[in-house]
C-alpha positions in Angstrom: 0.0 0.0 0.0 2.8 2.4 0.9 4.8 1.6 -2.2 1.8 2.2 -4.4 1.2 5.7 -2.8 4.8 6.6 -3.3 4.7 5.5 -6.9 1.5 7.3 -7.5 3.0 10.4 -5.9 6.2 10.2 -7.9 4.2 9.8 -11.1 2.0 12.8 -10.2 5.0 14.9 -9.5 6.5 13.8 -12.9 3.2 14.7 -14.7 3.1 18.1 -13.0 6.7 18.7 -13.9 5.9 17.9 -17.6 2.9 20.1 -17.6 4.7 23.1 -16.1 7.6 22.5 -18.4 5.3 22.5 -21.5 3.6 25.7 -20.3 7.0 27.4 -19.8 8.2 26.3 -23.2 5.0 27.6 -24.8 5.4 31.0 -23.1 9.0 31.2 -24.1 8.2 30.5 -27.8 5.4 33.1 -27.8 7.9 35.7 -26.3 10.4 34.8 -29.0 7.8 35.1 -31.7 6.7 38.5 -30.5 10.4 39.6 -30.5 10.8 38.3 -34.1 7.7 40.2 -35.2 9.0 43.4 -33.6 12.3 43.1 -35.4 10.6 42.4 -38.7 8.5 45.5 -38.2 11.7 47.5 -37.9 13.0 46.0 -41.2 9.8 47.0 -43.0 10.0 50.4 -41.5 13.5 50.9 -42.9 12.4 49.7 -46.3 9.4 52.1 -46.2 11.7 55.0 -45.3 14.0 54.1 -48.1 11.2 53.9 -50.7 9.4 57.1 -49.7 11.8 59.6 -51.3 11.7 58.1 -54.8 8.2 59.3 -55.9 9.0 62.8 -54.8 12.3 62.7 -56.6 10.7 61.5 -59.8 8.0 64.2 -59.6 10.7 66.9 -59.0 12.6 65.7 -62.1 9.5 65.7 -64.2 8.5 69.1 -62.9 12.0 70.5 -63.9 11.7 69.0 -67.3 8.4 70.7 -67.9 9.5 74.1 -66.7 9.4 76.9 -69.3 13.0 77.8 -68.4 15.0 75.4 -70.5 18.4 76.8 -71.0 21.2 74.4 -71.9 23.6 73.8 -69.1 26.5 75.4 -70.9 24.6 78.7 -71.4 23.6 78.6 -67.7 27.2 78.1 -66.6 28.5 81.0 -68.8 25.7 83.3 -67.6 26.6 82.6 -64.0 30.3 83.1 -64.5 29.7 86.4 -66.3 27.5 87.7 -63.4 
């Protein structure tokens, strides 16, 4: 009788240890997954900041090309040197 109680107690403790170990492992994986998501958000943020200036630059170049003041560069340089 005593041996069976001891064996049942040891098995119960083993099962509890396995349950708590599984819960701890799950919580650890969730924490690491959140960290990875946070770092990936930083990467996407950097990509977005790099991509934002290009449309503005393209529009600026298009606007300069459509401006009525279309002097050749050589004339512009000579005019500035004479001034």
